[in-house]
MINU-466454 format. One record per residue: residue number from 1; x, y, z of N, C-alpha, C in turn. Coordinates in pm, whole numbers, padded with zeros to 5 digits. Atoms other than C-alpha are relative to their C-alpha. Last residue first. Example, Ala and Ser with C-alpha at 12.3 -4.5 7.8 and 13.67 -1.06 7.14 Angstrom:
<nodes>
[2 [-00082 -00119 -00006] [01367 -00106 00714] [-00077 00109 00073]]
[1 [00089 -00119 00000] [01230 -00450 00780] [00090 00120 00000]]
</nodes>
This chain:
<nodes>
[348 [-00040 00089 -00106] [02248 -00727 00280] [00143 -00019 -00035]]
[347 [-00048 -00053 -00114] [02153 -00423 00073] [00080 -00062 00048]]
[346 [-00121 -00058 00063] [02029 -00571 -00249] [00120 00034 00089]]
[345 [-00088 00111 00046] [01760 -00782 -00123] [00102 00041 -00016]]
[344 [-00052 00063 00167] [01518 -00534 -00221] [00087 -00117 00003]]
[343 [00125 00080 -00012] [01400 -00499 00187] [-00026 -00043 -00169]]
[342 [00032 00135 -00099] [01733 -00430 00290] [-00102 -00063 -00098]]
[341 [-00088 00089 00090] [01800 -00178 -00049] [00029 -00107 00098]]
[340 [00078 00042 00138] [01504 00039 00085] [00085 -00111 -00055]]
[339 [00104 00126 -00063] [01665 00047 00476] [-00043 -00052 -00137]]
[338 [00137 -00033 -00075] [01960 00267 00328] [-00112 -00128 00020]]
[337 [-00044 00011 -00145] [02338 00183 00249] [-00165 00033 00060]]
[336 [-00001 00158 -00069] [02232 00086 -00114] [00036 -00036 00095]]
[335 [00109 00078 -00033] [02106 00443 -00155] [00019 -00118 00033]]
[334 [00061 -00030 -00099] [02430 00598 -00094] [-00149 -00082 00037]]
[333 [-00094 00045 -00117] [02595 00399 -00315] [-00058 00008 00097]]
[332 [00062 00165 -00005] [02342 00490 -00613] [00082 -00023 00138]]
[331 [00099 -00016 00006] [02422 00876 -00525] [-00041 -00158 00030]]
[330 [00002 -00003 -00157] [02804 00802 -00517] [-00160 00006 00048]]
[329 [-00033 00132 -00071] [02755 00609 -00862] [00008 00057 00127]]
[328 [00068 00113 -00071] [02568 00895 -01004] [00032 -00091 00063]]
[327 [00093 -00026 -00056] [02754 01226 -01017] [-00121 -00129 00068]]
[326 [-00072 -00074 -00143] [03074 01096 -01118] [-00105 00027 00078]]
[325 [-00049 00089 -00064] [02933 00814 -01359] [00044 00048 00138]]
[324 [00054 00086 -00034] [02701 01049 -01520] [00084 -00079 00080]]
[323 [00087 -00069 -00111] [02903 01348 -01537] [-00097 -00111 00056]]
[322 [-00061 -00031 -00096] [03176 01142 -01750] [-00073 00056 00131]]
[321 [00004 00105 -00018] [02907 01020 -01978] [00122 -00001 00119]]
[320 [00115 00023 -00044] [02834 01372 -02093] [-00039 -00121 00111]]
[319 [00067 00072 00045] [03149 01449 -02225] [-00114 -00033 00135]]
[318 [-00025 00128 -00043] [03257 01787 -02020] [-00081 -00114 -00084]]
[317 [00088 00075 -00041] [03231 02096 -02234] [00042 -00131 00077]]
[316 [00023 00157 00033] [03437 02381 -02238] [-00073 -00082 00062]]
[315 [00104 00044 00110] [03283 02719 -02155] [00033 -00106 -00077]]
[314 [00036 -00068 00111] [03244 02626 -01932] [00104 00132 -00002]]
[313 [-00133 -00070 00068] [03375 02369 -01700] [00003 00113 -00121]]
[312 [-00095 -00011 -00109] [03112 02287 -01455] [00111 00036 -00054]]
[311 [-00033 -00146 -00109] [02821 02478 -01689] [00153 -00068 00108]]
[310 [-00009 -00155 00068] [02780 02256 -01996] [00030 00072 00051]]
[309 [-00132 -00003 00091] [02839 01874 -01842] [00045 00144 -00079]]
[308 [-00171 00023 -00066] [02641 01978 -01523] [00080 00003 -00125]]
[307 [-00047 -00107 -00040] [02346 02050 -01785] [00122 00054 00079]]
[306 [-00044 -00096 00082] [02370 01742 -01956] [00000 00118 00012]]
[305 [-00167 00058 00066] [02393 01544 -01658] [00063 00115 -00081]]
[304 [-00097 -00084 -00072] [02083 01726 -01564] [00110 -00036 -00009]]
[303 [00005 -00181 00036] [01899 01644 -01862] [00073 00029 00135]]
[302 [-00123 -00002 00101] [02090 01210 -01818] [-00033 00215 -00062]]
[301 [-00167 00055 -00070] [01891 01203 -01432] [00089 00099 -00144]]
[300 [-00034 -00119 -00120] [01556 01372 -01535] [00174 -00021 00013]]
[299 [00055 -00093 00078] [01468 01136 -01860] [00083 00123 00112]]
[298 [-00078 -00047 00099] [01592 00859 -01631] [00011 00102 -00103]]
[297 [-00137 -00013 -00057] [01403 00930 -01367] [00088 00016 -00096]]
[296 [00012 -00190 -00030] [01072 00980 -01596] [00145 00028 00073]]
[295 [-00032 -00101 00108] [01188 00647 -01753] [-00005 00125 00035]]
[294 [-00096 00064 00054] [01214 00456 -01407] [00051 00097 -00133]]
[293 [-00080 -00051 -00103] [00930 00615 -01216] [00151 -00031 -00093]]
[292 [00109 -00123 00005] [00655 00487 -01504] [00140 00083 00065]]
[291 [-00024 -00048 00131] [00865 00144 -01486] [-00032 00161 -00029]]
[290 [-00159 -00046 -00005] [00884 00103 -01088] [00013 00064 -00162]]
[289 [-00048 -00137 -00063] [00493 00113 -01074] [00117 00068 -00023]]
[288 [00087 -00073 00022] [00370 -00162 -01308] [00007 00133 00028]]
[287 [-00041 -00097 00123] [00704 -00304 -01298] [-00101 00096 -00051]]
[286 [00107 00041 00059] [00645 -00450 -00910] [00022 00122 -00116]]
[285 [-00025 00064 00099] [00972 -00426 -00767] [-00087 -00043 -00121]]
[284 [00004 00133 -00002] [00932 -00145 -00514] [00012 -00043 -00136]]
[283 [00158 00039 00014] [00861 00206 -00514] [-00017 -00159 -00001]]
[282 [00072 -00126 -00052] [01204 00384 -00422] [-00155 -00046 -00013]]
[281 [-00020 -00004 -00146] [01446 00077 -00432] [-00129 00085 00044]]
[280 [00063 00163 -00057] [01283 -00042 -00771] [00071 00030 00153]]
[279 [00137 00004 00010] [01349 00333 -00903] [-00082 -00132 00076]]
[278 [00037 -00128 -00096] [01707 00363 -00815] [-00172 -00005 00015]]
[277 [-00051 00056 -00128] [01767 00019 -00948] [-00074 00098 00099]]
[276 [00099 00112 -00033] [01609 00103 -01280] [00025 -00049 00154]]
[275 [00088 -00085 -00013] [01838 00416 -01278] [-00110 -00095 00018]]
[274 [00006 -00067 -00160] [02167 00224 -01192] [-00152 00044 -00012]]
[273 [-00034 00095 -00093] [02244 -00004 -01486] [-00110 00072 00110]]
[272 [00085 00098 00011] [02021 00186 -01782] [00043 -00110 00075]]
[271 [00166 -00075 -00015] [02181 00552 -01703] [-00075 -00136 00025]]
[270 [00009 -00032 -00139] [02567 00414 -01614] [-00161 -00007 -00007]]
[269 [-00003 00068 -00069] [02687 00445 -02014] [-00081 00050 00156]]
[268 [00039 -00039 -00131] [02615 00662 -02246] [-00003 -00116 00125]]
[267 [00006 00061 -00088] [02809 00575 -02591] [-00009 00061 00130]]
[266 [-00132 00055 -00062] [02729 00807 -02830] [-00072 -00109 00079]]
[265 [-00042 -00050 -00118] [02401 01054 -02867] [00122 -00089 00048]]
[264 [00007 -00168 -00030] [02259 00995 -03195] [00064 00073 00107]]
[263 [-00018 -00060 00111] [02331 00654 -03281] [00010 00153 -00001]]
[262 [-00143 -00011 00065] [02388 00534 -02962] [00014 00081 -00105]]
[261 [-00065 -00095 -00088] [02019 00636 -02853] [00150 -00036 -00032]]
[260 [00049 -00149 00046] [01896 00449 -03154] [00064 00124 00067]]
[259 [-00082 -00018 00122] [02105 00119 -03067] [-00082 00182 -00044]]
[258 [-00118 -00011 -00060] [01972 00138 -02695] [00074 00014 -00143]]
[257 [-00042 -00074 -00094] [01612 00127 -02790] [00133 00053 00028]]
[256 [00050 -00116 00017] [01593 -00091 -03038] [00024 00129 00058]]
[255 [-00097 -00039 00101] [01805 -00336 -02850] [-00027 00110 -00090]]
[254 [-00123 -00050 -00040] [01613 -00318 -02583] [00080 00057 -00065]]
[253 [00050 -00152 -00019] [01299 -00353 -02784] [00123 00092 00085]]
[252 [00005 -00072 00122] [01446 -00680 -02931] [-00032 00139 00028]]
[251 [-00183 -00044 00044] [01585 -00806 -02620] [-00036 00074 -00116]]
[250 [-00070 -00106 -00109] [01214 -00743 -02430] [00135 00029 -00104]]
[249 [00047 -00129 00014] [01027 -00932 -02727] [00078 00093 00055]]
[248 [-00080 -00068 00131] [01289 -01198 -02760] [-00095 00109 00008]]
[247 [-00137 -00013 -00063] [01231 -01287 -02330] [00024 00087 -00194]]
[246 [-00041 -00142 -00055] [00879 -01254 -02388] [00108 00029 -00011]]
[245 [00048 -00100 00061] [00863 -01528 -02662] [00028 00136 00043]]
[244 [-00092 -00039 00098] [01089 -01745 -02438] [-00070 00141 -00109]]
[243 [-00118 -00050 -00052] [00862 -01726 -02139] [00050 00056 -00121]]
[242 [-00091 00059 00123] [00534 -01764 -02303] [00118 00047 00013]]
[241 [-00100 -00062 00072] [00344 -01677 -01968] [00100 -00064 -00131]]
[240 [00057 00026 00135] [00008 -01878 -01881] [00119 00105 -00061]]
[239 [00096 -00118 00021] [00069 -01820 -01496] [-00038 00034 -00122]]
[238 [00107 00002 -00111] [00232 -02155 -01459] [-00119 00081 -00022]]
[237 [00092 00108 00075] [00476 -02061 -01720] [-00137 -00046 00033]]
[236 [00057 -00094 00119] [00559 -01754 -01502] [-00029 -00113 -00090]]
[235 [00102 -00068 -00043] [00606 -01998 -01206] [-00088 00091 -00128]]
[234 [00107 00087 -00011] [00834 -02223 -01414] [-00133 00060 00078]]
[233 [00050 00037 00147] [01045 -01907 -01546] [-00148 -00123 00037]]
[232 [-00083 00119 00086] [01109 -01757 -01236] [-00115 -00056 -00100]]
[231 [00020 00129 -00109] [00934 -01499 -00969] [00076 -00119 -00083]]
[230 [-00103 00009 -00101] [01065 -01216 -01221] [-00015 -00054 00123]]
[229 [-00113 00059 00064] [00853 -01372 -01516] [00141 00043 00119]]
[228 [00013 00151 -00006] [00541 -01306 -01373] [00142 -00055 00010]]
[227 [00002 00048 -00164] [00623 -00951 -01321] [00003 -00138 00006]]
[226 [-00161 -00049 -00050] [00774 -00904 -01679] [-00036 -00059 00139]]
[225 [-00120 00123 00022] [00442 -01111 -01815] [00147 00057 00055]]
[224 [00032 00102 -00082] [00217 -00848 -01650] [00093 -00117 -00014]]
[223 [-00050 00000 -00153] [00419 -00571 -01795] [-00069 -00086 00115]]
[222 [-00026 00121 -00044] [00364 -00723 -02160] [00036 00054 00164]]
[221 [00055 00117 00037] [00134 -00484 -02334] [00064 -00113 00078]]
[220 [00141 00020 -00059] [00223 -00176 -02150] [-00064 -00113 -00037]]
[219 [00022 00026 -00146] [00586 -00258 -02190] [-00152 00003 00044]]
[218 [-00055 00132 -00027] [00539 -00254 -02577] [-00009 -00037 00134]]
[217 [00123 00113 00029] [00351 00053 -02592] [00040 -00116 00010]]
[216 [00062 00017 -00140] [00661 00180 -02355] [-00144 -00060 -00083]]
[215 [-00043 00060 -00101] [00894 00096 -02648] [-00076 -00028 00137]]
[214 [-00014 00156 00037] [00751 00180 -02929] [-00003 -00073 00135]]
[213 [00156 00024 -00022] [00701 00531 -02765] [-00023 -00146 -00040]]
[212 [00045 00023 -00090] [01073 00534 -02722] [-00159 -00036 00021]]
[211 [-00022 00160 -00034] [01168 00425 -03043] [-00053 00009 00179]]
[210 [00071 00052 00085] [00967 00742 -03219] [00043 -00152 00108]]
[209 [00120 -00014 -00066] [01093 00953 -02948] [-00048 -00093 -00073]]
[208 [00058 00063 -00124] [01442 00849 -03040] [-00140 00013 00075]]
[207 [-00030 00132 -00027] [01415 00886 -03380] [-00021 -00056 00146]]
[206 [00088 00064 00073] [01263 01217 -03401] [00011 -00178 00007]]
[205 [00075 00087 -00101] [01471 01396 -03170] [-00109 -00079 -00056]]
[204 [-00093 00127 -00044] [01767 01438 -03450] [-00141 -00050 00149]]
[203 [-00023 00172 00104] [01498 01636 -03643] [00059 -00112 00074]]
[202 [00121 00064 -00034] [01496 01924 -03344] [-00039 -00145 -00102]]
[201 [00100 -00086 00112] [01856 01942 -03395] [-00141 -00088 00061]]
[200 [00135 00025 00024] [02124 01802 -03136] [-00071 00117 -00087]]
[199 [00050 -00017 00116] [02477 01825 -03176] [-00132 -00021 -00068]]
[198 [-00050 -00156 00051] [02601 01906 -02839] [-00063 00025 -00140]]
[197 [00165 -00051 00080] [02407 01587 -02720] [00006 00082 -00046]]
[196 [00024 -00145 00034] [02746 01384 -02635] [-00114 00006 -00074]]
[195 [00123 -00041 00027] [02888 01061 -02503] [-00015 00121 -00015]]
[194 [00023 -00057 -00110] [03200 00907 -02395] [-00114 00073 -00001]]
[193 [00011 00140 -00059] [03265 00684 -02709] [-00064 00032 00170]]
[192 [00119 00110 00056] [03163 01000 -02941] [-00016 -00129 00105]]
[191 [00131 -00094 -00033] [03399 01242 -02730] [-00133 -00097 -00046]]
[190 [00034 00018 -00159] [03655 00965 -02752] [-00105 00080 00030]]
[189 [00018 00170 -00055] [03642 00903 -03141] [-00017 -00005 00164]]
[188 [00158 -00022 00060] [03632 01321 -03207] [-00025 -00124 00054]]
[187 [00109 -00057 -00055] [03928 01349 -03006] [-00121 00026 -00014]]
[186 [00041 00040 -00147] [04114 01093 -03143] [-00093 00067 00054]]
[185 [00142 00079 -00011] [04069 01200 -03506] [-00031 -00047 00150]]
[184 [00120 -00091 00046] [04344 01470 -03551] [-00123 -00091 00021]]
[183 [00001 -00072 -00150] [04606 01213 -03395] [-00100 00083 -00002]]
[182 [-00060 -00138 00011] [04558 01006 -03713] [-00017 00056 00128]]
[181 [00041 -00094 00060] [04423 00644 -03663] [00053 00149 00008]]
[180 [-00053 -00007 00134] [04597 00342 -03555] [-00040 00125 -00099]]
[179 [-00154 -00001 -00017] [04521 00354 -03171] [00093 00018 -00141]]
[178 [-00035 -00152 -00036] [04161 00461 -03240] [00154 00031 00013]]
[177 [00041 -00086 00061] [04107 00142 -03459] [00025 00166 00032]]
[176 [-00095 00009 00043] [04270 -00079 -03222] [00007 00093 -00102]]
[175 [-00140 -00035 -00054] [04060 00014 -02933] [00129 00037 -00118]]
[174 [00004 -00137 00011] [03757 00009 -03127] [00114 00027 00038]]
[173 [00013 -00109 00095] [03839 -00326 -03220] [00015 00120 -00008]]
[172 [-00104 00041 00066] [03902 -00430 -02892] [00040 00031 -00097]]
[171 [-00073 -00090 -00091] [03584 -00300 -02755] [00152 00007 -00043]]
[170 [00073 -00081 00109] [03380 -00517 -03049] [00087 00126 00095]]
[169 [-00054 -00030 00118] [03551 -00806 -02863] [00022 00118 -00100]]
[168 [-00126 00001 -00002] [03485 -00723 -02537] [00080 00027 -00119]]
[167 [-00012 -00166 -00032] [03125 -00632 -02602] [00163 -00021 00018]]
[166 [00029 -00058 00124] [03103 -01016 -02771] [00019 00165 00040]]
[165 [-00102 00070 00067] [03245 -01171 -02459] [-00030 00082 -00150]]
[164 [-00127 -00074 -00033] [03011 -00940 -02251] [00114 -00056 -00071]]
[163 [00002 -00170 -00009] [02692 -01008 -02430] [00140 00046 00059]]
[162 [-00044 -00029 00155] [02777 -01392 -02498] [00015 00148 -00026]]
[161 [-00159 00032 00040] [02822 -01428 -02118] [00035 00039 -00129]]
[160 [-00086 -00080 -00059] [02501 -01265 -02038] [00123 -00025 -00044]]
[159 [-00009 -00119 00022] [02300 -01439 -02273] [00127 00098 00031]]
[158 [-00067 -00013 00144] [02425 -01760 -02167] [-00014 00127 -00058]]
[157 [-00185 -00002 00005] [02345 -01698 -01812] [00063 00000 -00108]]
[156 [-00056 -00144 -00039] [01985 -01576 -01922] [00138 -00018 00027]]
[155 [-00061 00003 -00173] [01943 -01916 -02104] [00028 00146 00013]]
[154 [-00087 -00104 -00036] [01783 -01856 -02489] [-00029 00023 00143]]
[153 [00052 -00065 -00114] [01574 -02123 -02628] [00126 00086 00033]]
[152 [00082 -00050 00028] [01562 -02271 -03009] [-00028 00088 00156]]
[151 [00137 00100 00014] [01786 -02550 -02941] [-00116 00104 00002]]
[150 [00007 00149 -00034] [02043 -02312 -02812] [-00111 -00090 -00022]]
[149 [00126 00105 00030] [02029 -01932 -02893] [00068 -00128 00020]]
[148 [00051 00052 -00139] [02318 -01733 -02717] [-00107 -00090 -00033]]
[147 [-00108 00093 -00052] [02499 -01695 -03066] [-00059 -00051 00159]]
[146 [-00013 00120 00094] [02190 -01557 -03273] [00100 -00101 00095]]
[145 [00165 00069 -00006] [02068 -01286 -03026] [00045 -00118 -00060]]
[144 [00012 00011 -00133] [02442 -01144 -02968] [-00094 -00122 00005]]
[143 [-00123 00103 -00025] [02505 -01148 -03355] [-00010 -00079 00155]]
[142 [00041 00123 00106] [02155 -00964 -03404] [00102 -00129 00034]]
[141 [00087 00027 -00079] [02265 -00693 -03130] [-00072 -00154 -00042]]
[140 [-00065 00045 -00100] [02574 -00663 -03307] [-00109 -00039 00102]]
[139 [-00068 00103 00003] [02416 -00595 -03618] [00028 -00057 00106]]
[138 [00075 00115 00045] [02176 -00373 -03509] [00064 -00113 -00021]]
[137 [00048 00061 -00117] [02461 -00161 -03302] [-00116 -00125 -00025]]
[136 [-00084 00088 -00115] [02670 -00169 -03614] [-00109 -00058 00084]]
[135 [-00014 00136 00049] [02390 -00039 -03831] [00054 -00077 00064]]
[134 [00150 00072 -00008] [02298 00250 -03570] [00006 -00120 -00069]]
[133 [00013 00029 -00160] [02662 00372 -03504] [-00123 -00120 -00025]]
[132 [-00066 00125 -00025] [02702 00366 -03919] [00004 -00057 00147]]
[131 [00044 00104 00062] [02414 00570 -03954] [00077 -00129 00006]]
[130 [00088 00042 -00056] [02515 00820 -03686] [-00069 -00115 -00057]]
[129 [-00067 00069 -00140] [02849 00843 -03787] [-00115 -00041 00080]]
[128 [-00063 00129 00003] [02749 00925 -04124] [00055 -00092 00123]]
[127 [00117 00113 00036] [02455 01170 -04061] [00086 -00123 -00009]]
[126 [00078 00040 -00087] [02683 01364 -03845] [-00085 -00117 -00033]]
[125 [00110 -00141 -00012] [02975 01376 -04054] [-00082 -00054 00101]]
[124 [00084 -00011 -00096] [03277 01142 -04080] [-00065 00126 00004]]
[123 [00119 -00089 00081] [03409 01037 -04434] [-00095 00004 00118]]
[122 [-00034 -00115 00058] [03804 00993 -04310] [-00138 00043 -00070]]
[121 [-00009 00004 00140] [03806 00603 -04311] [-00003 00169 -00041]]
[120 [-00131 00064 00117] [03926 00639 -03970] [-00007 00001 -00106]]
[119 [-00130 -00124 -00037] [03620 00870 -03838] [00111 -00049 -00086]]
[118 [00033 -00111 00070] [03356 00619 -04001] [00112 00104 -00026]]
[117 [-00079 00040 00135] [03562 00311 -03829] [-00058 00117 -00114]]
[116 [-00145 -00023 00068] [03507 00504 -03542] [00050 -00039 -00084]]
[115 [-00055 -00125 00005] [03151 00518 -03560] [00101 00014 -00043]]
[114 [00049 -00096 00161] [03074 00194 -03678] [00022 00098 -00012]]
[113 [-00106 00083 00104] [03307 00017 -03403] [-00017 00048 -00111]]
[112 [-00136 -00051 -00005] [03136 00206 -03119] [00075 -00006 -00156]]
[111 [00017 -00148 00093] [02793 00102 -03242] [00128 00105 -00001]]
[110 [00008 00004 00144] [02921 -00247 -03178] [-00006 00113 -00053]]
[109 [-00140 00048 00069] [03038 -00167 -02821] [-00007 -00016 -00147]]
[108 [-00078 -00130 00030] [02721 00000 -02754] [00134 -00031 -00029]]
[107 [00056 -00110 00116] [02513 -00285 -02871] [00077 00108 -00002]]
[106 [-00150 -00049 00100] [02727 -00549 -02685] [-00023 00093 -00097]]
[105 [00007 00074 00183] [02433 -00700 -02548] [00112 00045 -00087]]
[104 [-00019 00127 -00027] [02531 -00635 -02168] [-00045 -00068 -00153]]
[103 [-00158 00027 00079] [02598 -00257 -02287] [-00003 -00169 00029]]
[102 [00003 00006 00187] [02220 -00209 -02261] [00140 -00039 -00009]]
[101 [00028 -00101 00080] [02202 -00343 -01881] [00011 00002 -00134]]
[100 [00062 -00065 00145] [02194 -00606 -01681] [-00038 00112 -00010]]
[99 [-00093 -00066 00095] [02401 -00632 -01372] [-00064 00035 -00123]]
[98 [-00021 -00138 -00011] [02100 -00671 -01123] [00105 00072 -00085]]
[97 [-00168 -00065 -00081] [02033 -00980 -01278] [00022 00142 -00032]]
[96 [-00033 00013 -00155] [01711 -01136 -01375] [00126 00000 00078]]
[95 [-00114 00069 -00076] [01820 -01186 -01716] [-00021 -00036 00139]]
[94 [-00033 00084 00125] [01484 -01064 -01928] [00137 -00130 00093]]
[93 [00152 00116 00032] [01358 -00871 -01657] [00012 -00113 -00065]]
[92 [-00016 00057 -00149] [01716 -00695 -01567] [-00126 -00059 -00009]]
[91 [-00110 00105 -00003] [01726 -00640 -01983] [-00013 -00096 00138]]
[90 [00026 00086 00034] [01377 -00463 -01958] [00093 -00102 -00030]]
[89 [00138 00069 -00100] [01424 -00221 -01686] [-00016 -00132 -00091]]
[88 [-00085 00063 -00131] [01804 -00137 -01849] [-00131 -00058 00059]]
[87 [-00075 00106 00037] [01595 -00081 -02192] [00079 -00056 00142]]
[86 [00099 00107 00027] [01341 00166 -02010] [00083 -00148 -00020]]
[85 [00039 00083 -00099] [01647 00328 -01852] [-00099 -00091 -00030]]
[84 [-00120 00087 -00048] [01844 00401 -02199] [-00078 -00084 00147]]
[83 [-00009 00148 00050] [01507 00525 -02330] [00109 -00120 00052]]
[82 [00129 00067 00013] [01409 00785 -02074] [00028 -00184 -00085]]
[81 [00004 00095 -00111] [01805 00856 -02057] [-00131 -00026 00024]]
[80 [-00098 00089 00008] [01799 00935 -02442] [00022 -00079 00166]]
[79 [00037 00135 00079] [01480 01129 -02441] [00118 -00126 -00030]]
[78 [00140 00042 -00046] [01577 01355 -02174] [-00027 -00151 -00074]]
[77 [-00064 00099 -00132] [01922 01383 -02327] [-00094 -00040 00084]]
[76 [-00084 00099 00027] [01769 01505 -02660] [00036 -00106 00130]]
[75 [00105 00098 00046] [01523 01717 -02513] [00073 -00153 -00024]]
[74 [00090 00070 -00161] [01798 01899 -02331] [-00124 -00085 -00034]]
[73 [-00084 00094 -00070] [02003 01899 -02701] [-00076 -00047 00159]]
[72 [-00029 00113 00078] [01704 02024 -02867] [00072 -00054 00053]]
[71 [00119 00093 -00023] [01612 02306 -02607] [00031 -00145 -00075]]
[70 [00049 00039 -00145] [01944 02475 -02609] [-00113 -00108 00050]]
[69 [-00127 00049 -00056] [02048 02540 -03005] [-00036 -00092 00160]]
[68 [-00060 00068 00121] [01730 02611 -03220] [00114 -00106 00064]]
[67 [00081 00075 00048] [01463 02752 -02931] [00078 -00125 -00137]]
[66 [00090 00050 -00070] [01649 02889 -02685] [-00058 -00126 -00087]]
[65 [-00096 00098 -00098] [01942 03001 -02868] [-00056 -00062 00063]]
[64 [-00123 00092 00079] [01746 03119 -03168] [00087 -00098 00073]]
[63 [00116 00074 00037] [01478 03335 -02967] [00088 -00122 -00096]]
[62 [00071 00069 -00123] [01753 03488 -02795] [-00108 -00103 -00036]]
[61 [-00131 00028 -00065] [01934 03608 -03120] [-00061 -00092 00103]]
[60 [-00019 00116 00060] [01595 03698 -03259] [00094 -00097 00032]]
[59 [-00093 -00024 00120] [01570 03951 -03004] [-00001 -00157 -00063]]
[58 [-00100 00069 00015] [01272 03909 -02715] [00066 00026 -00150]]
[57 [-00070 00065 -00171] [01015 04137 -02581] [00157 -00068 -00037]]
[56 [-00153 -00067 00004] [01015 04308 -02972] [00041 -00047 00131]]
[55 [-00012 -00121 -00006] [00619 04268 -03021] [00157 00037 00103]]
[54 [00022 -00132 00091] [00604 03960 -03197] [00023 00132 00016]]
[53 [-00084 00087 00127] [00695 03639 -02989] [-00004 00084 -00097]]
[52 [-00138 -00030 -00036] [00568 03826 -02653] [00108 -00048 -00125]]
[51 [-00042 -00157 00077] [00229 03864 -02803] [00126 00012 00021]]
[50 [-00036 -00072 -00123] [00166 03454 -02787] [00046 00139 -00060]]
[49 [00079 -00122 -00029] [-00021 03377 -03089] [00034 00006 00070]]
[48 [-00039 -00123 00072] [00121 03021 -03143] [-00078 00142 00054]]
[47 [00092 -00079 00047] [00163 02791 -02862] [-00007 00102 -00080]]
[46 [00093 00097 -00015] [00435 02543 -02854] [-00174 00060 -00020]]
[45 [-00041 00083 00131] [00678 02823 -03015] [-00116 -00115 00017]]
[44 [-00008 -00054 00122] [00566 03061 -02748] [-00003 -00043 -00132]]
[43 [00154 -00032 00005] [00557 02860 -02451] [-00031 00020 -00153]]
[42 [00050 00104 00006] [00933 02772 -02532] [-00140 -00022 -00049]]
[41 [-00079 00008 00161] [01022 03168 -02544] [-00065 -00141 -00088]]
[40 [00084 -00069 00075] [00837 03185 -02229] [00010 -00014 -00152]]
[39 [00175 00061 00027] [00977 02937 -02090] [-00078 00026 -00059]]
[38 [-00004 00140 00076] [01343 03055 -02133] [-00138 -00083 -00033]]
[37 [00003 -00035 00139] [01242 03396 -02036] [-00016 -00113 -00103]]
[36 [00111 -00069 00045] [01141 03269 -01704] [-00006 00037 -00122]]
[35 [00106 00127 00030] [01452 03055 -01684] [-00130 00044 -00002]]
[34 [00021 00065 -00141] [01655 03387 -01717] [-00099 -00119 -00051]]
[33 [00176 00030 -00042] [01840 03504 -02043] [-00040 -00115 00132]]
[32 [00044 -00009 -00127] [02181 03587 -02145] [-00148 00027 00001]]
[31 [00116 -00127 00000] [02304 03473 -02455] [-00047 00002 00143]]
[30 [-00060 -00135 00035] [02672 03276 -02366] [-00117 00107 -00033]]
[29 [-00096 -00018 00116] [02467 02995 -02206] [00044 00111 -00022]]
[28 [-00117 -00019 -00047] [02194 02865 -01937] [00096 00002 -00143]]
[27 [00013 -00136 -00075] [01794 02955 -01989] [00190 -00002 -00028]]
[26 [00053 -00066 00132] [01721 02624 -02219] [00064 00152 00033]]
[25 [-00106 00063 00107] [01895 02417 -01931] [-00020 00090 -00125]]
[24 [-00108 -00044 -00085] [01659 02597 -01645] [00165 -00016 -00112]]
[23 [00021 -00177 00006] [01383 02540 -01893] [00131 00013 00075]]
[22 [00013 -00034 00154] [01464 02139 -01906] [00008 00156 -00023]]
[21 [-00108 00019 00044] [01541 02110 -01573] [00022 00038 -00136]]
[20 [-00076 -00131 -00031] [01235 02267 -01446] [00142 -00017 -00036]]
[19 [00045 -00144 00060] [01034 02045 -01660] [00067 00090 00031]]
[18 [-00045 -00037 00116] [01235 01744 -01510] [-00034 00118 -00070]]
[17 [-00185 -00063 -00001] [01188 01852 -01177] [00031 -00004 -00157]]
[16 [00005 -00156 -00028] [00789 01829 -01250] [00147 00015 -00011]]
[15 [00017 -00089 00108] [00838 01520 -01388] [-00034 00099 00006]]
[14 [-00078 00009 00095] [01013 01359 -01129] [-00006 00053 -00119]]
[13 [-00077 -00086 -00040] [00735 01485 -00876] [00134 -00019 -00087]]
[12 [00028 -00126 00042] [00479 01313 -01095] [00114 00111 00098]]
[11 [-00019 -00014 00160] [00671 00990 -01092] [-00068 00103 00001]]
[10 [-00154 -00046 00023] [00736 01054 -00693] [00005 -00019 -00187]]
[9 [-00047 -00120 -00048] [00370 01092 -00651] [00154 00007 -00027]]
[8 [00068 -00134 00080] [00250 00825 -00879] [00021 00128 00061]]
[7 [-00020 -00002 00129] [00471 00572 -00688] [-00052 00125 -00074]]
[6 [-00128 -00092 00024] [00428 00659 -00320] [00042 00013 -00173]]
[5 [00007 -00160 -00028] [00086 00560 -00278] [00093 00096 -00034]]
[4 [00095 00002 00102] [00120 00210 -00455] [-00029 00142 00036]]
[3 [-00041 00010 00151] [00441 00182 -00264] [-00115 00044 -00101]]
[2 [-00100 -00102 -00030] [00292 00209 00096] [00081 00053 -00136]]
[1 [00099 -00126 -00016] [-00014 00018 00004] [00135 00116 00014]]
</nodes>
């Protein structure tokens, strides 16, 4: 009962905090604006006819800074965080292992191989890097999926081992390409590997938004099966769940979410591993309550991380993957020391 009351309140609180972070992020930069101004400019684009958009209150430069540069990157960070967190929740349900995250499939490592190969070949552009990363991520997922199958079944332990082994293999290829490329390419390669949303445009939001929408629809359809599978395959089968088919659906959805995010934002780790655990600690293990908080919390976490990445060393920018690890790890360790961790069986 306590978790039932707590979950919607915490999800709503995370949503309100997310809006505040997005507006704050749109206000921060070299062009001087307050969060109030950024909020009014954003509202003016969403609701045509607002008087302050045409009476000279704001200059074209201020409008451009908010709507064309800052808001797209803040929204892309939020979408990426939500998608990675949902993918992590799916994978942890598939393998019933707290260490599962999108990288377990080797998707991130596979995408990195594609992106780095484009840079090394000297054909790097925003479109070519994103396309190569997405195609490589899809191929890596298919390879892990095929190798992990045996007699038409996918065992969780075999899936983890295949994902880890192929992830290390892909990382080795990436390291070799990085070491043998021209020196001027190394910075671009490292920035992609550590994650960045600095090149975001409104157009680049379409793919992750579509992938997240698909992921949420799939989750709504299979969430009862995810709950059944969390207590064991035998119990899930007894409750009428087709365990193998559900695993395939969850794996494909997680691969789609991760591949799309990596193709537009690079290799951002930590979110898919930690945020679902934090949500589980706060509202319990029932996926019907945990996943809405995990998705909203993932968006809030990565949007906040992007804001910090832009400001802590301004005017220089820190790769967002560094911020997620430095900020998120101590918070997660603090939660692990609490009473809620004992209730979930991971604090003992």
